[in-house]
N, C-alpha and C positions, 0 to 999 in steps of 0.2 A: 228670200238669205241674201245677206248681205257679200256682193264682191268682195274678192280675199285681198283687192283695197284697197276698201273697207272696213277689212278687221283686220287690217298692220293700221288702222289710225285707234288714236288712246279715243274711249268712248266722252263724251261732251260732260259737261260739270255738271249736274242734276239737282247741288244740293241737299244729299240727302246725305241721312245722319249719318255720326259716326266723327273719325279725324276727319275726315276730307267732306263731310257735310255743311249742313247747314250754319248749326252753333259755330264750327272754325272760319264759317265765313263770314260773318258776322260781325266775329270777336276776330280781322289775326295778328298774328301775332306782333306788330309793330303796330295796334290801335296803343294808345293813348294810356289807354287805362291799362292791357297789355300788361306793359310797359312799368308805369307804377307799381303795378306787382312784384315784378318781378325785381323791382329797387324795391318796394320795404325788404323781400328776403330777402334782399343781396346785403341790405345794411343788418339783418338780425344776422346773417353770417360774419360779418366787419365785427360787429358785437361782443358776437359770441367768443371769437377766435384769438379777441386780447384778453377776454374773462379767462378764458382759457388756458393761451401762453403767463395767464398771474400765478396762476390756480397751478400751473407746470411744473410750478421753478416752489413749493414749496415739500417738494418731492422730490427735490436732488441733495437740499443737507448742505452742510456751512461749507465742506469741501469743496465742492462748485460752485460754491455765490461765491469764493474766495479766490480760487485760479479765474474765473472770470476778471473781478476786479483789481484780480493782477494785469491781467491781461488790458486794461485801458488804466491804471494807475497813475498811466503816463498821459498829460492831458494833449498832446501832437499826438500817439498811439490810436486815440476814442479821435482826435479831429480827421488821422487818417482814415480809419476805419470805415467813419460816417462818411468821404469820397469816395474812398473803393466800393464797398458795400452797394450805397445809392447810382453809381456809373455798375453794376450788375446788374441793378433789377432794374434800372430805370425810373425810379419810385421813389421820390425823401417820402412818399404820404407812408410805403410800407419800413421806409427805415423806423423815421419819424413814432409809426402805431409801435413798433419790436420794444423800440424803445424804452416807451412808452408803458411797455408792461416790464418790460424788465424790472424797471422801478416799482411796480406795480407789484414784482414780484418780492422785492428786496433785495431780491440780483445786483442791482447799480442806486448808485444814491443823485443828489441832483446832478452834484461835482461833477461827477465822473459823466454822465448823461447828457449835460449841453454840449462840449467838444464835439460829440457825433451828430449831433443835431445839427452844430455848424456846419461838419464837416458831408449829413446830406444836403445841404443848401449848396456848396461848390459841385455834388457830383450828377445832383437835378438835372444841371443843362448843362448833360452830357448827349441825352435824348434828343433837342431842338436843333444842337450840332452837329447829329449823323443825319440830320432831315436833310442837312442847307446839302451836303455832298451828293444827296440825287441832283442837283442840278449843276455839278460839274462839266457835264460837256455844254455847256448855253453859257460862255467865260462873262458874259455884265449880267446876267442872270443870278449866278455861281454869285459873283462879288458883293453884289446887293441881298441873297439867300445868307452868306458866311457871317460878312459883318453884321444882319439884324440874329446872329445865332449868337455871338462868341459876345457879344454887348450884355448879354445876360452872365454873360461866362464871366469877364471882368466886370461884372459892377457887386457878384457875387464873389470874385476872388479877392478883389480891392476890401469890399468891409470884413473882409475874415482878416487880410491882414492889417486891417483897420484896429480890429475890434477884439477878432482874436487874446493879443497883449495884452489889451485892460481888461478884459476877460481875466486872464491868468493871475493878472498882480495885486484887484480889488475883487471878483465875482460880482463885480456889481449885479450881472445878469439873472446870479441863483438868487444874490439879495431881494431885488427884486421882485424877481417871479416870485418868489416864496410867496416874499409878501405881500402878494396879489391874490394867490395863493387864498393860504390864511383867511386874507380878507373876503372873497369868494365864494370860503366855506359859513364860514361865519353870518352870514345872507343865506345859505341854505342850496348854496351854488352848485354842491357835492347830491344834491340831493336829486338835483334834472333829472338824471336819469335812469332815476333809481327804478322808473316799472321795465325800462329794459334790460337792465340789470336783472330783476327780480325774475322776466320769460327767460333771460338766458341759465340759469340759475339750475333747471331740470338737467337741462345737455349737457349744461359741467358734469352734476351727480354723474350722470349718465356714465359720459366717454370717461369718467375715471373711475368705474364700475368694470367698464366695458376693458380697460387699458390693464387695468390688477394693477390701480392707481404707480403706473408707469413713470415716472416725469417726463423722462425723455421721449414716450410712445406718446404723450399729452402734448409735447415742447411738440414734435414733426405735424402732431395732425392739425394745435390750431396755428400753427404758420402755413400747412399748405394751403386753412380755412383763408387765411388771411392772404394771402397771394391769390385763390380764387376770387374770395371779395371782390378784393383795389380791382385785379383786372378787371371783372366784367360790370363793377360801379361804375367803370370810366365809361367803359361801351355801354355801354345802357343812355344814362346819362349824355353822352354826344347823340346820342340815337336821340334823347331827348331835348337837348339844348343848342346841340353847334347847328343844325343843318336850320334853325332859324332866327338862329343869329345870324350863321356865319354871311349870309346876304345884306347885313345893315355892318359888315367893315368895312367903312367910305368915309369919307370927308367928314361927313355928321357923327359919327361918333366918336372918331379924334380931332373934334377941332382944336382942341386945348391937351393942355398935358395934366392938365388934373384929369377927364372925359377919361382920355387913353386910358391910364392908374384906375378909371373906377371899371371901363371895360372889365380889365385883366382877373382885377379884385373880384367882382360878383364872376365871374365866366370859371375861372378857378373856384369858385366857391360852390359853384353852381358845377361842375363837373368831378367837381373832385382833381383835379389833378392841373399841376401848372406847368408838365410839360406837353403837356395835348395846348393848353393856353397857347405858348410862348411857339413849341413846334408847329402851329395854324397860322402863326403870325407868318411865317420862316415863308412859303413864298409865297403871300401878299404880296412882304418885301423884294419879293426874286422878281414880280411882276410887275413891280414900282409901283407900286396897289398903292404899300406906306413906305412912308419915308425912315429911316434909321433914326428918326425924333420924334418919330410919333408910336416906332419899336420902345421906345426905352424904355417912355414910365407904363407903355402898359406892363412891361419883363413885371417891373415895379409893383404890380397891386396886381401880379398871378406869383410875389412873392407871399405877400402878405393872406393870400386867401392860400395859399395851402396851409398852412398853419388850421386850418379848422378840422383837419382831417387829427391831429393830434389830438386839440383840444376836443371834440367827439368821446375819441378812442380813452385818454385823460379817465372825460366826467364820465364814462363807463364803470371804470374803475374803486370810484370811491375816494382815491389815493392824494393826500396833498401835495406831498415828493411826483406824481405823479402829473401831479396842472399847473405844479413849479415847470418840468422842462417843457409842458407841450407852452406853456407863458415861455418860457425865453425862448424858444421858436420865434414868436410870433415879434418879439421884443428888439430881437439882435435883429429881424429887417425890416423894422420898423426905424428902428437907431439909424440900420444902412443904408435907408430915405435919406434922413436926417440931413447923415453925415455927406454921403455921396450927391445929392440932387446938385447942393451948388458947385459943384465940379464937376459933371456931368459929362463936359467935352472931355475929359480922362478916360472914362470908358469909348465914350465912343469914337474919339482918337484912334486906341490902341483897336478897337473893333475893322474900323476904315484900314486898321495899319496888315492889320495881317490878311481881311480881306485881299489885298492889293498884294502882300507874298505868296497867298495862297492858289491868290489865281495865275501869279509867274510860273507857280511852279507845283504842280497837282499833289505832288507829295508831301507836300507841310500839312494843311488838312489833315492828311491820315496819320502823318507823325502825333501831330497841337492835342488828337483824341486821345492816340496809344500813350504817348507822355504826360500829356495832365492830368487823365481821367484812371487811369489803369499801373503806367511805370510806376508814376511816383509814388505815388499810395501804397504799389504792392513792395519799392524798394523799403519805404521808413521803416512801414508794419514791422518787416522782416529787422531789419538795421535796430529801431528803438523799441520793438515791443516783447 
């Protein structure tokens, strides 16, 4: 008979059957094969959410479409909606994917959608800025971290200040992206994800039937699925990729600007989140492992890499207009790099300046985040909307 002390101890694991048995032990949740299976499931949910969102708008009617277009009829309102919405959800992938869904559903056209995408580019940089505030108790570390975070902000802000007026005058992003999308469709590019679309069609039909063909319910379900998929795609991909890459964030990967840019691009494509890539770099900068000059090209690569999410979402819709919006996002970031790289001392200098001010007055980083990402966009949406 076991003693009282022995009885209080857990029985040793014997690898028996069931949830805690041999099968589970041989294939734990952190096993790469399990993670890949989860990843495929999440990708399906992501594609399903986009297809369902496009289908939901067919049940709203023309009045709803007119009201939504009227809300974003001003390009300035669209820009600040993109900033504010992305700052709230802290994911440009979510905002751009939803915009693609709206375009695919015929609710928005390319002209109205492009400013939202440009705004999303600014809003997404709030995440790494918030991460940098976590270093505030260690002065020099905080100065380096805050500069590394805000250099991304200033690149996006200056790019929008230069390219947004040009877009208003010429619609160059809309014209160029539409031409690209039409050529892409002409060579069969829009049929690239047809098998995926076929797989999601039964689920969309089932949800449509269960919801009683309610556009509101379908839209709510699609948004919930989109948030769920993107949230756990990031977690799963981070588990697969970041742990293996983080140890190589050293002088080898950042020996040149082009190599740093490539690291940011590839890593962001793999984890489907520029916020993760740039936020990962912030503590490395704070620790003095990476310099601001090394961080900057990495953020540029992350900006390009994050466009893959909207491109994938647009391909599922099979809509030329939706693909045009996704390509406009890509073109904007490429144009920003071409324009800003020769004058990179400007965002670098501004980042160092605000980091120095933040070091002197701890209220500066809090005020900066609240004013730039939340208060100004919300105020202007209210005034101009």
